[in-house]
N, C-alpha and C positions, 0 to 999 in steps of 0.2 A: 503494500499498499503505500501510498506518497503519505509525509507526515507535514507538519505546521512547520512551528520555529524550525525543527532541525532539518529540515529539507528533507526527508527521502525522497529523494527523486527518482524519474523512473531507470531503471535499470543501470545501474554506475557499472563504471566501467574501472573498478577498481580504486585504490588511493588516489586521492587528490595529489595530481601530479608538482603542482607548485606549494612548496613545504614557508608559508607565513611566518614559520619560527626561524629559519635558516638567516643566511647571511643576506644584506640587502641594504636598500634606503629605509631609514626612522628617524624620526622626530628625535632631535639629540646625537645625532649619529650614527654611522655605522659598524656594523661590528658581525656579534651570533645572532643579532635579530631577538636579542631579550637583556634586559638590564643583568650585569655582573657576570659569570662565566657560565653560570647553566642553564640560564634562558625560559623562557614559559616553559611548564609543562612537563618539565624533565627532570623536577623539585629545587633547582637553585631558588637565587633571587628574585621576587618578583612578586608583581601584586596578587596576593595567593586569594580565592576565591571560592569561598565553600555553599553551591548553591546546591539545592535538591528537586526532586519530582521538576514539578511542569516548568520552575522556574530554571533547572540546570538547563532545560533545553533553548535559552536561550544563546548560550554559548557556543554550540555548531553553529547556529545561524552565524553567528559575530562571525566563525571562524570561515565558513562559505562565502563571506564575503571578501574578505581578507585575501584566501584564495584567487575569487574574480579579479580583486586589486593588481595581483601579480598575474596575470591572464596577460598575453603579449594584444589581445582585442579585448579587453575588459568592458561589463558590461554596466557596471556602476562607478566602477574607478574609485570606491570605498577608502580613501588613503587611511581615515580617521581608525577604520576597521581594522587594516592591517597594524597601524601603528599601538594599536589595544593589544590584540591578540600578542602582539613584540612583549608589550610590559607586563603579561600575566600568567601566574604561575599555576598552569591546568594543563590536565594531558588531553590537549585534544584529538592526540591519535589513537585513544581509544573510543571517539565515536565513530572511526570508519568513514567516515565522507569520503564520497567517490568524486569523483568531476564532475560526472552528471549532477550531482547533488547541488556544488557548488553553483551552477550555471544556474538551475531551478532556483535557487535561494533567489541569486540575484536577479533575476525575468522577474517574478516574482514582487523583489521591489519595487523593481525598475517599473514594471504597470502602476503598483498601488502609488509611485511620487508622478506618474504622470496624471493620473487621475485626480492628485491631490495639488498636483499645481496648476491646471485646467482652472479649480475654480477658486483658487489663489487668482487666479490673470482674471479672472472675472468677478472678484469681491475682494477689494483690494481693504477691506472693515471686516476679513473673515476672521471668525474664531474658528482654531482647530483643536480638536480634542483627540491625542493618541492615545488611545487604550493599549494599555498591555506593551509601553514601550521599549522594555527590555534593554538591551543596550545597542538600539538601532540608532544610527544616527541621522534620520530624517529632516529633521529640523535641521541642522546643516547642510545637508544636499540640498535642501530646497533652498533655505535663507529667506524669509518670508520676508516682505516689506514692514516698515515700521508702524504701518497701519494695522498688521495683523497680530490677535493676540493665540500665541500657540502653551498649551496646555498636552505635556507628557505624563501620565499616571500608569503605576506601576506597585506592586511590594513593597513597605521602607526599606529594604533592604536591598533590593534593588534598584531604588532612586539611590541612597547613598553609594553604593557603588558605582551610578553613572557622575555623580557628583567629585568621585573619587578619579575617576577617569577622565572622565571631557571637559572642555571649558566651559563655561556658560555661553549661550547661545545667545549673537544678537540681536535677537530677539526678542519682541516683550513675551517672556516667557516664564511659565509657572510650572514646577516640579512637582505632583501632587504623590504624596507618600501615601498609597492605597490600595483594597483591593478596589477593581473597579467591580464591583458588585457592590460596594458597600455606596449607597444611595446618599451619604452626608456629603461626598466633595463636590456633586451636583452643584450643587449653590454656587460655588466659585466661579463657575462657568456663567459666563453673561447672557442672559435672556432673550438679549435684543438684537444681536446680530446674525447675519447667515454664518450657518454652522458647518463645519466639514470633519466627518468622523469617520479616523481611522484604526484597522483595526488589523493586524498582519499575525497569523500564527497564533492568534489567543482565542475566539469563540471557539472552536473545538474541546480547549479545556475545561470548558466551563459546563453545567447540566442546562438543559433544555430550558426549565426555568429562570436561569441565572443570565444566559445569555439573551433570550428574549427579552426578559424585563429591563437590561442595560440596553438594549436598541430601545427599546420603547421608549422609556425615562430619558432616553435624551433628543428621542426623535420630538416628545411631547415639550420639554424644556425649550426649543428652540423653534424662532421662529419661522426659518423654511433652514434646508441646505442642503446637503450629498452624505455619500457615505461610501467607503470605502471598504473593504473585507476580502478577506479568502474562506469559505466552509468549507468540512468534510461532508460525505453524504453517509447514510445511512451504513450503505458496504463497509466505508472504511472504517467506522465504529466497528464494526463485527469482525475485521480482519486486523484490529490495532497490533495484535501480538506479533504481526510480520515485522514490523517497524524495530530497527533495532538501536535507532535512537531512545525509540519509550522505553523502550527494554532495556539501555542502559541508563537512564534517568531515572526508572522505577514510575514512568509518569504515564495519566490515561486520559485519555478524549474521549468526553461524552455525548456531545451534541453532536448529531447528524441531521444533516437539512436538504433541499434542495430549490429550487426556481420557487415552488410552488408555497413551501415553507417561508421564504424568504419577504416572498409578496403577502403573503399575509401577516405579516408583524402587524402593518396599521394601514390603513385606507388610505395616511397621505403618501405612504412609499409606493415608486415605481422605479423599479429597474429597468435603469438606462441600458448597462451592455452585463453580458458576463461571461467568461471565457476558462475555460480546463486549463488548468496548471500548464496539462502535457498538450495545449494549443496556440501559448502564448506566443506573441510576436518576437522572436530569437531563437524559436527556439532550435531553428538549424545549427544555432552553436554549440549546442550538444555535442559530446563525442561522439565518434560514429557507431558504437555499440549504445550507448543511451538512445542518441537519435531511431534508430532502428527499433527500440525496444517502444520509444515514446510512440512512434508512429504507429505499432503492432497495436498497440494497448489503448490508442485513441478510435481503433474501430469497433471497440466493444463499447456499447452504451454504458454498464456498470461502472466498468474502470475510466473509461474517460472524465465519468462525469463526480468519482470519486474525492476531485479537489478543485473548483472552481472557486473564480474570482469575480466580483460582484460590484457591478458601480448602480448604487442608486441614486435616489433626488425624492425630496419631502418639500 
């Protein structure tokens, strides 16, 4: 199955060829790719990360963006992710990320970036609510204008880690240390401005009741806006035991849905565009073995629709 934050993409072809922890440029100088002599993930000096369960799945996603950055033809070119991986003391190799996984994660992020950027182009006074932000650098990649208010929401320990690793964004920025399912934090978000809701690799980890209540709460709160997110199908939930990353993290995905389920969230909500993760623009950048596997999988509706990205307006 395809995974969410980890990016257990279609049939990888072995470990990612570019190791972000190896030699190469990084902020603060070159060398072995990490602080000191050990480097991150080898037990040497570095910023230690102790996350478990679904929180831990943000790390292979970060690593995938770093691998993409080292590609000769990067999709995101996320140099902050590359620098961060080289500063973290964590065994990324244990996740066994494939080259295909790295491409899939980068393609998903780019698609959500594009939908978000389009909204910001239309609304220079927008609010962006980035749910389950993890260690994503979206606010830095998109660099929103001075009229935009940006909210990154995640567990307190994740927000604390972000503050340790990342500089404060130039935008009008608020980091909200809270579970996304706690209704209390929503009061911080302006209720009188167009609102963009972004959730990458999050909703499938929530129960159906929590995921749908979260989305409905934000739709009701905002006067109008858009949402960009990925979601799993019921088939993906039933086959999650096949995901090596979920097994490694001891994480579990819970909510599976489809176009009808998304459309039923609110009478205000309409799906503008949706696409299978197997058919994202740029999927031809997968390594040959992964590309062939993705093409074959996309011909089977149940497999094709395992993981979809949605762009909605309300």
